[in-house]
C-alpha positions as CSV (number, residue, x, y, z in Angstrom):
1,X,0.0,0.0,0.0
2,X,1.1,3.6,-0.7
3,X,0.6,4.5,3.0
4,X,3.0,1.8,4.1
5,X,5.5,2.8,1.5
6,X,5.4,6.4,2.5
7,X,5.8,5.2,6.1
8,X,9.0,3.4,5.2
9,X,10.3,6.4,3.2
10,X,9.6,8.6,6.2
11,X,11.5,6.3,8.7
12,X,14.4,5.9,6.3
13,X,14.7,9.7,5.7
14,X,14.7,10.4,9.4
15,X,17.3,7.7,10.0
16,X,19.6,9.4,7.5
17,X,20.5,11.9,10.1
18,X,21.3,9.5,12.9
19,X,22.8,11.1,16.0
20,X,26.5,9.8,16.1
21,X,27.8,11.5,19.3
22,X,27.3,11.2,23.1
23,X,25.6,14.0,25.0
24,X,27.7,16.5,26.9
25,X,25.7,15.4,30.1
26,X,27.0,12.1,31.4
27,X,28.0,10.2,34.6
28,X,30.8,11.6,36.8
29,X,33.2,8.7,36.0
30,X,32.9,9.0,32.3
31,X,35.4,10.7,30.1
32,X,34.5,11.5,26.5
33,X,37.0,12.0,23.6
34,X,37.1,15.3,21.7
35,X,34.7,14.1,19.1
36,X,32.4,12.8,21.8
37,X,32.2,9.3,20.0
38,X,34.1,7.4,22.6
39,X,33.1,7.0,26.4
40,X,35.4,5.6,28.9
41,X,34.8,4.9,32.6
42,X,37.9,6.0,34.5
43,X,37.0,4.9,38.0
44,X,35.0,2.4,40.0
45,X,32.3,0.4,38.2
46,X,29.4,2.9,38.2
47,X,28.6,6.5,37.4
48,X,29.0,5.5,33.7
49,X,25.7,6.8,32.3
50,X,25.8,8.2,28.7
51,X,23.1,9.5,26.4
52,X,22.8,10.2,22.7
53,X,23.4,13.9,21.7
54,X,20.0,14.2,20.1
55,X,16.7,12.3,20.4
56,X,16.3,9.4,18.1
57,X,14.0,9.5,15.2
58,X,11.7,6.5,14.4
59,X,13.8,3.7,13.2
60,X,17.2,5.3,14.0
61,X,19.6,3.0,15.6
62,X,22.2,4.2,18.1
63,X,25.0,1.8,17.8
64,X,28.0,1.3,20.0
65,X,31.0,-1.1,20.0
66,X,32.6,-2.5,23.2
67,X,36.3,-1.3,23.0
68,X,37.6,-2.2,26.4
69,X,36.8,-4.6,29.1
70,X,37.7,-4.5,32.8
71,X,38.0,-7.9,34.6
72,X,37.0,-8.2,38.2
73,X,33.6,-6.7,38.1
74,X,30.2,-8.4,37.8
75,X,27.8,-7.2,35.2
76,X,28.1,-5.6,31.6
77,X,26.9,-2.9,29.3
78,X,23.3,-1.7,29.8
79,X,21.3,0.1,27.0
80,X,17.9,1.5,26.5
81,X,15.8,4.6,25.9
82,X,14.5,7.5,28.0
83,X,12.0,10.3,27.5
84,X,13.8,12.3,30.1
85,X,16.0,15.2,28.8
86,X,19.6,14.6,29.9
87,X,20.0,18.4,30.6
88,X,17.4,18.0,33.4
89,X,19.4,15.3,35.2
90,X,21.2,17.1,37.9
91,X,22.9,15.1,39.2
92,X,23.2,12.3,36.7
93,X,22.1,9.0,38.5
94,X,24.8,6.6,39.6
95,X,23.1,3.6,37.8
96,X,20.7,3.2,35.0
97,X,19.2,0.2,36.9
98,X,17.4,1.0,39.0
99,X,18.1,4.7,39.6
100,X,17.4,6.2,36.2
101,X,14.5,3.8,35.5
102,X,12.9,4.8,38.9
103,X,12.7,8.3,37.6
104,X,10.1,7.2,35.2
105,X,9.7,7.1,31.4
106,X,13.0,5.0,31.0
107,X,13.5,1.6,29.6
108,X,16.9,0.0,30.2
109,X,18.1,-3.6,29.8
110,X,21.4,-5.3,30.9
111,X,23.2,-7.0,28.1
112,X,24.0,-10.6,28.9
113,X,25.2,-13.6,26.7
114,X,21.5,-14.6,26.4
115,X,19.0,-11.8,26.0
116,X,15.3,-12.0,26.9
117,X,12.5,-10.3,24.9
118,X,9.1,-9.1,26.0
119,X,6.2,-10.8,24.3
120,X,2.6,-10.0,23.7
121,X,0.0,-11.9,25.7
122,X,-0.3,-15.5,24.2
123,X,2.7,-15.0,21.9
124,X,5.4,-17.7,21.8
125,X,9.1,-16.8,21.6
126,X,10.6,-18.6,18.6
127,X,13.8,-20.4,19.1
128,X,16.7,-18.5,17.4
129,X,18.5,-20.7,14.8
130,X,22.2,-20.1,14.9
131,X,22.8,-20.1,11.1
132,X,24.6,-17.8,8.7
133,X,22.4,-14.8,7.5
134,X,23.6,-13.3,4.3
135,X,20.7,-10.8,3.9
136,X,22.5,-7.5,3.6
137,X,19.7,-5.7,5.4
138,X,18.1,-6.2,8.8
139,X,14.3,-5.7,8.8
140,X,12.5,-4.6,12.0
141,X,8.9,-3.9,11.1
142,X,9.1,-0.9,8.8
143,X,12.8,-0.3,9.6
144,X,15.5,-1.4,7.0
145,X,19.0,-1.2,8.2
146,X,22.4,-2.2,6.5
147,X,23.4,-5.3,8.5
148,X,27.1,-4.9,7.8
149,X,27.7,-2.1,10.2
150,X,25.7,-3.7,12.9
151,X,27.9,-6.8,13.0
152,X,30.9,-7.0,15.5
153,X,34.0,-8.8,14.4
154,X,36.9,-10.2,16.3
155,X,40.4,-9.4,14.8
156,X,41.9,-12.4,12.9
157,X,45.1,-13.9,14.3
158,X,46.9,-17.2,14.8
159,X,44.0,-18.8,16.5
160,X,41.1,-17.0,14.7
161,X,39.9,-20.2,13.3
162,X,38.5,-21.0,16.7
163,X,36.2,-18.0,16.5
164,X,35.3,-18.3,12.9
165,X,32.1,-20.3,13.4
166,X,31.0,-17.5,15.7
167,X,32.2,-14.9,13.3
168,X,30.4,-16.3,10.2
169,X,27.1,-16.7,12.1
170,X,27.2,-13.3,13.5
171,X,27.0,-14.6,17.2
172,X,30.1,-12.9,18.7
173,X,29.3,-13.0,22.3
174,X,27.2,-10.0,23.2
175,X,29.5,-9.0,26.1
176,X,32.8,-9.6,24.2
177,X,35.3,-6.9,22.9
178,X,34.3,-5.6,19.4
179,X,30.6,-6.7,20.0
180,X,28.1,-4.1,18.7
181,X,24.9,-3.2,20.5
182,X,22.3,-1.0,19.2
183,X,18.9,0.4,20.4
184,X,16.1,1.8,18.4
185,X,12.2,2.2,18.5
186,X,9.7,1.1,15.9
187,X,6.3,3.0,15.8
188,X,3.1,0.9,16.1
189,X,-0.3,1.5,14.6
190,X,-1.8,2.6,18.1
191,X,0.6,5.6,18.3
192,X,3.1,4.0,20.7
193,X,6.4,2.3,19.9
194,X,8.4,-0.9,20.7
195,X,12.0,-0.7,21.8
196,X,14.3,-3.1,19.9
197,X,17.9,-4.1,20.9
198,X,20.1,-5.2,18.1
199,X,23.2,-7.4,19.0
200,X,25.8,-8.1,16.3
201,X,23.1,-7.7,13.5
202,X,20.5,-9.8,15.2
203,X,17.2,-8.2,16.4
204,X,16.4,-9.3,19.9
205,X,12.8,-8.7,19.4
206,X,10.7,-6.1,21.4
207,X,12.4,-5.4,24.7
208,X,9.7,-3.0,25.8
209,X,6.4,-2.1,24.4
210,X,4.0,0.9,24.4
211,X,6.7,3.5,24.6
212,X,5.4,7.1,24.1
213,X,6.2,8.8,20.8
214,X,4.8,12.1,21.8
215,X,8.0,12.9,23.6
216,X,11.7,12.9,22.4
217,X,13.4,9.6,23.2
218,X,17.1,9.5,23.8
219,X,19.4,6.5,23.8
220,X,20.9,5.4,27.0
221,X,24.3,3.7,27.4
222,X,25.5,2.7,30.7
223,X,29.3,1.8,30.6
224,X,28.8,-0.4,33.6
225,X,31.1,-2.8,35.5
226,X,33.1,-5.1,33.2
227,X,32.5,-2.8,30.2
228,X,35.3,-0.3,30.3
229,X,34.8,1.8,27.2
230,X,32.6,2.0,24.1
231,X,32.5,4.0,20.9
232,X,29.7,5.1,18.7
233,X,29.5,3.5,15.3
234,X,27.9,5.6,12.5
235,X,25.2,3.7,10.5
236,X,24.6,4.8,6.9
237,X,21.2,4.0,5.5
238,X,20.5,3.3,1.9
239,X,22.4,1.4,-0.7
240,X,25.4,-0.7,0.4
241,X,28.7,0.2,-1.1
242,X,30.4,-2.0,-3.8
243,X,33.2,-2.7,-1.2
244,X,30.7,-3.9,1.4
245,X,29.0,-6.1,-1.3
246,X,32.4,-7.6,-2.2
247,X,33.1,-8.4,1.6
248,X,29.7,-10.1,1.9
249,X,30.4,-12.4,-1.0
250,X,34.0,-13.2,-0.1
251,X,33.1,-14.0,3.6
252,X,30.3,-16.3,2.4
253,X,32.7,-18.5,0.5
254,X,36.0,-18.7,2.5
255,X,36.6,-21.4,5.1
256,X,37.9,-18.9,7.7
257,X,39.2,-15.4,7.5
258,X,42.9,-16.4,7.3
259,X,42.2,-17.9,4.0
260,X,41.5,-14.4,2.7
261,X,45.2,-13.8,2.8
262,X,45.7,-16.3,-0.1
263,X,43.3,-14.5,-2.5
264,X,44.5,-12.4,-5.3
265,X,43.0,-9.2,-3.9
266,X,44.5,-5.7,-3.1
267,X,45.8,-5.6,0.5
268,X,43.4,-2.9,1.7
269,X,40.4,-5.1,0.5
270,X,41.8,-8.1,2.2
271,X,42.1,-6.2,5.6
272,X,38.5,-4.8,5.1
273,X,37.2,-8.3,4.4
274,X,38.8,-9.7,7.6
275,X,37.8,-7.0,10.0
276,X,36.7,-3.4,10.3
């Protein structure tokens, strides 16, 4: 239907201007780099709250990659959405869970190796088949996102073949270094929205339902406990580049990433095919 097509175009157009920086307001233990695309917790395990610079548009994904881990703490990255304006948070809460959530109009989930989803009444949760997915786009209701930028990749090395099955099936552990976590909201016919969390190119399904769309919604990223630092990954919507399409084809047919070294390809393309 034309209305559905217009809806997809509207979401895609809004997503083109995705916010790619952290807000100036953040937890007391967070240090941002000059570009405000990297957030690092410098002390303790808490006070690591960060927000997107701007509210998200419908279908916009705010995507971060885990850069550093800090052993010795229990717990991992936490992500979500809030209708609270970060500028009004004085002081910024110590924790996203429960402190920020207790302020209301906030939906935050802890990232674990296995992630739960919220289902509608009577709905069954389908088992997730761990199989390769070569569809270049991730579809979430009316949202269409290039999958390539969403997928975290470990760096190849002497023992990279051990991780290759994980790498090829897009199931790098959610809490691992280089894992990519994103959050977005998808509008619903009743005027509310569902929040979706995307882990390494896989949609976890609705993590929260009936979010208000009449108020701006900011992304929440809590650099908590064993997660030491994260960086924002820009996501370009639209057509995939020729370079990206080449990488998808090559990755589909090699046994493991080290085999890419034996291909008759320019060195920069080999490096791009093995990792970001």
